[in-house]
MARLO-941409 format. One record per residue (C-alpha): residue number from 0; x, y, z. Coordinates in steps of 0.001 Angstrom, whole numbers. Each point is the difference from the previous one (the first is absolute). Layout:
resi;px;py;pz
NUM;X;Y;Z
...
***
This chain:
resi;px;py;pz
0;49442;59805;205348
1;133;89;-3866
2;1013;3747;-360
3;2821;-497;2724
4;1363;-2908;-2244
5;-68;2252;-3101
6;1752;2843;1862
7;2583;-2403;1240
8;580;-1369;-3402
9;537;3636;-1180
10;2288;573;2650
11;2187;-2919;-1203
12;-450;1040;-3595
13;1596;3626;869
14;2632;-1654;2166
15;995;-2259;-2796
16;86;2887;-2329
17;2480;2040;2114
18;2165;-3158;539
19;110;-493;-3898
20;963;3866;-366
21;2728;-304;2583
22;1376;-3165;-1635
23;-68;1513;-3392
24;1622;3106;1225
25;2887;-2098;1350
26;87;-1868;-3301
27;21;3082;-1911
28;2710;1514;1950
29;2237;-2924;-709
30;-952;-90;-3755
31;455;3805;-671
32;3053;485;2107
33;-1836;3039;1710
34;-1898;565;3233
35;-3546;-913;-78
36;-2482;945;2779
37;-3531;-372;1098
38;-1040;3446;888
39;-2943;167;2654
40;-2309;2934;-1042
41;-3123;-511;2260
42;-724;-1694;3269
43;-3005;-75;2122
44;1143;1950;2980
45;-3130;-480;2202
46;-1130;-3496;-956
47;-3433;1006;817
48;-2312;-2783;-1257
49;-2763;2584;-643
50;2188;1715;-2647
51;748;-1025;-3536
52;3067;-2124;-603
53;3599;1587;-813
54;3130;-1102;-1425
55;2249;765;-3031
56;3525;-793;-1085
57;2114;204;-3167
58;2651;-2082;-1273
59;2908;2224;-1288
60;3431;-237;-1629
61;2801;2115;941
62;2520;1866;-2277
63;3070;-1508;1750
64;1199;-3199;1599
65;422;1956;3168
66;-1245;3215;1203
67;-2544;532;-2578
68;-1511;3656;-217
69;-2649;-749;-2422
70;-2699;-2842;-178
71;-2198;-950;-2732
72;-3031;-2014;495
73;-349;-3162;-1936
74;-34;-484;-2992
75;3391;1638;-608
76;-655;2867;-2376
77;2417;-659;-2813
78;-1640;1967;-2626
79;-785;3182;2200
80;-3711;-529;331
81;-951;-278;3634
82;-1863;-3101;575
83;-652;-1311;3696
84;-2585;-2857;-865
85;2371;-2717;1253
86;1315;1530;3207
87;-2907;1592;1796
88;-2112;-1781;2680
89;-2976;1500;1615
90;-2335;-2043;2261
91;-1953;3083;748
92;-3714;500;-906
93;-9;467;-3802
94;3706;-866;-334
95;1208;-2348;-2448
96;269;-2784;2538
97;-3044;902;2186
98;-376;-2162;3043
99;-2951;605;1926
100;650;3;3892
101;3905;-816;-596
102;2632;2699;1024
103;3831;494;40
104;731;799;3504
105;2708;2738;1015
106;3594;-1470;-853
107;1629;2042;2764
108;3147;2150;-363
109;1391;-1211;-3242
110;2470;2302;-1846
111;-1499;1071;-3337
112;-3077;-2109;737
113;1603;-2859;-2069
114;1477;-3223;-30
115;3085;281;-2291
116;1737;-2974;-1679
117;3595;234;-1144
118;1580;-1417;-3107
119;1137;-2819;2283
120;-3650;-859;1060
121;421;1326;3581
122;-1581;2888;1620
123;1665;3425;-238
124;-2236;1265;2831
125;1519;2056;2854
126;764;-2068;3250
127;-2683;2053;2016
128;-2650;-1539;-2517
129;426;-3463;1395
130;-1531;-1472;2996
131;1323;-3351;1073
132;1822;-199;-3394
133;-3104;504;-2120
134;-2321;2569;-1529
135;-3605;-779;654
136;-3147;1277;-1569
137;-3587;-1290;531
138;-3197;-545;-1794
139;-3019;310;2168
140;-3554;-1535;-258
141;-2015;2813;1395
142;-3267;-2026;-268
143;1490;-2265;2508
144;529;2862;2474
145;-3978;597;-97
146;-168;-3664;1011
147;2650;567;3003
148;2845;-1766;-1782
149;3394;1073;-807
150;551;-1464;-3495
151;2852;918;-1931
152;2971;-1136;-2290
153;3549;1182;1034
154;2371;126;-2972
155;3694;162;1154
156;3173;610;-1972
157;3397;-1076;1447
158;3276;1818;-837
159;822;-2713;-2377
160;-3180;911;-1946
161;-2015;-3119;981
162;-3696;874;-7
163;-2323;-1887;2380
164;-3612;-7;609
165;-1665;-816;3259
166;-3680;-83;737
167;-1041;1158;3562
168;-3472;-319;1686
169;-621;770;3437
***
């Protein structure tokens, strides 16, 4: 019981971190007048509770206000020295944000595996990336799966750039 509560807390912590990163990306796009994206790097495709946790994403700033061809992981490298200390997130075992039994589910067909914010704060993703008007990603509690539960947090991003967190427990 105690372990499942700790794992549930970890799941919400990771979901809040992703929510914060998406919100930060939107604000940064507005502030810099350039595209900013949350680029999903690693997902847990199998969601096997016996397997280690998987999940990683980056916060990146584009080189243009529209149609960026180059992306720089935060912080923006103004001095030519590559530093990705602020923009990389990894919840994998041994990662900077290691979260036992928590995984990022497969985000499905998403162009460039990213949520892209425009300088107006809206999403710049293709129409095919949206299901029911939103882009959705899920953080999954794999420990709950062992107990026969489906516990996850769905984060949705609307075309307007609004980010929402919704807990799901079945």
